[in-house]
N, C-alpha and C positions, 0 to 999 in steps of 0.2 A: 504494500500500500504506500503510495507516495504521500509526501507532506502536503497539507493544506496550509496556506498562509493567511495570516490576519495582519492587515496593514494599519499601522498607527497613523494618526491624522497628519503627522509631519512628513510622511513619505510622498514624494512627487508623483503626480498622476501618471506621468510618462513611464515610471517604473511599473506601476500596476497595469497599465495598458500593454506595455511590452511583454509582461509575463502572461497576460491573458492571450495575447496573440501567439504565444508559444505553448499554449495549452495547460498552463499552471492554474490550479484552483486557488483563487484569491478572493478575499472578502475585505473590504475597507471598513474602518471604524465609522466613516461617514455613512456608508450604506447600511450598517448595522445600528445606526442611531446612537453610537457611543462616543462620538467625536469630542464631547466635553467631559467625559468621565475621568476620574482620577486614575493615576497609573496603576495602583493596586487593583482597582475594580476592572480596568481594561485587561490586565493580565489574567485575572480570574475569568473574565468573559472569554478570552481566547482559549483558555484551558477547558471551559465548559463546552465550547464548540469544537474541541479537539484540533485546534489550529495553533501553529507556531507563530508567535508575534514577531513581526519585523518592524524595527524602529530605527530612527536616526536621532532620537531624543535621549540625551544622556540620563535623564531622570528615570526612564524605563530601564536603562542599563543598570542603574543603581538598584532599582526594585528587584530585578532578576538576580543580581549579586546578593542582595539582602536575603532573598528567599533561599538561595543556595546555602548561605551561612546558617540559616535557621531551619534547614531541612523541610521547607514548605514546598509541596509539590506544585509544579507548573509545567505547561506543555513545551516550554522552551522559548528563548529569545534569540533572535538574530539581530545583531547591531552593526551599523556602518556609520562612521562619522561622515557627515555631509561633505567635508572638504578633502577627505582622503580616498574617495572613490568616484569614478564617473558613473553616469546613468547606465551606460552600456555594460560596464563591469558589474554593477549592482544587479542588473537583469540577468547577465550570464551566470553569476554566482548563485543567485536565488533559484534560477531554473535548475542548475545542477543539484543543489540541495533538495529542492522539491521533488525532482524526478528520480534521484538516486537514493534519497534518504527515506527513512521510515520514522514514524512518530516516536518510537522508543529510542531512536538514536539521539534525539534532541531533548527528550523529556528531562527537565531539571537542569538543563545546560544553557549557557550563554555562549553563542558562537559569534565571532567577529569577522566582518568582511573588510577588505577583500580576502578571499581565500588565498592561501599561499601555495 
């Protein structure tokens, strides 16, 4: 089973569109009505939907790290700093993770892009 992604409100629309054109299952916070939710609630929602959360917001990175330290389960966070990765590389890396990965691979983990 491939990964389903949940896009934080800070993710560029071009990334979501590019992933959808490549056949990746993506849901945005805006589409789900959670664009104004706090980070902890957003991460809970992604987990409830069995989707890995992609964000370019450092606060969500902090929430994922906090949950790791506290052994609080979550579906996973993929993080990319906005200035350290191009849109194309973001799409390429997320597509690879989504199509080659399995939900259990990222459960409780924080993964950083770009992939090396």
